[in-house]
C-alpha positions as CSV (number, residue, x, y, z in Angstrom):
1,M,101.0,98.4,80.5
2,A,100.5,100.6,77.5
3,G,102.9,98.4,75.5
4,R,100.7,95.3,76.1
5,R,97.5,96.8,74.8
6,K,96.0,96.3,71.4
7,K,95.3,99.5,69.5
8,Q,92.0,101.0,70.7
9,E,90.4,100.8,67.2
10,N,91.1,97.1,66.9
11,M,89.4,96.3,70.2
12,T,85.8,95.5,71.0
13,R,83.9,97.8,73.3
14,E,84.0,94.9,75.9
15,E,87.8,94.7,75.7
16,Q,88.1,98.5,76.1
17,L,85.7,98.3,79.1
18,E,87.7,95.5,80.7
19,I,90.9,97.5,80.3
20,I,89.3,100.6,81.8
21,E,87.9,98.6,84.7
22,N,91.3,97.1,85.4
23,E,92.9,100.5,85.4
24,I,90.3,101.7,87.8
25,A,90.9,98.8,90.1
26,E,94.7,99.5,90.0
27,Y,94.1,103.2,90.8
28,K,91.8,102.2,93.7
29,E,94.5,100.0,95.1
30,N,97.1,102.7,94.8
31,L,94.7,105.2,96.4
32,K,94.1,102.7,99.3
33,A,97.8,102.3,99.8
34,L,98.4,106.1,99.8
35,K,95.6,106.7,102.3
36,E,97.2,104.0,104.6
37,K,100.6,105.7,104.3
38,R,99.0,109.1,105.0
39,K,97.4,107.6,108.1
40,E,100.7,106.2,109.3
41,I,102.5,109.5,108.7
42,L,99.8,111.5,110.6
43,S,100.1,109.1,113.5
44,Q,103.9,109.6,113.5
45,I,103.4,113.3,113.5
46,E,101.0,113.0,116.4
47,D,103.4,110.9,118.4
48,V,106.2,113.5,117.9
49,Q,103.9,116.2,119.1
50,K,102.9,114.2,122.1
51,D,106.5,113.6,123.0
52,R,107.3,117.3,122.6
53,L,104.4,118.3,124.8
54,Y,105.4,115.7,127.5
55,K,109.0,116.9,127.5
56,A,107.9,120.5,127.8
57,A,105.6,119.6,130.6
58,M,108.3,117.7,132.5
59,E,110.9,120.5,131.9
60,S,108.5,123.1,133.3
61,G,108.6,121.6,136.7
62,L,104.9,121.6,137.0
63,S,102.8,118.6,137.7
64,I,100.4,117.2,135.1
65,E,97.5,118.3,137.3
66,E,98.9,121.9,137.5
67,I,99.2,122.0,133.7
68,L,95.7,120.7,133.2
69,E,94.4,123.3,135.7
70,M,96.2,126.1,133.8
71,L,94.7,124.9,130.5
72,S,91.3,124.6,132.0
73,Q,91.5,128.1,133.3
74,K,92.5,129.4,129.9
75,E,89.5,127.7,128.3
76,D,87.2,129.3,130.8
77,Q,88.5,132.7,130.0
78,E,87.9,132.4,126.3
């Protein structure tokens, strides 16, 4: 992009402003894409954690109700 620009001193203020506004728009789009990617990765992490928790619960031999009761009791103690 820098190669396509005129030298700053040969440009009007309006041209300089337009370039800056275009750059801001590009950065906003990049930021939007990065935030969406972040959201996807956080969702994937959450899915992995849920899977680990479910597997651990199943391997424990306890029912879901028993596990929830244990967690509830722990919360009451704190």
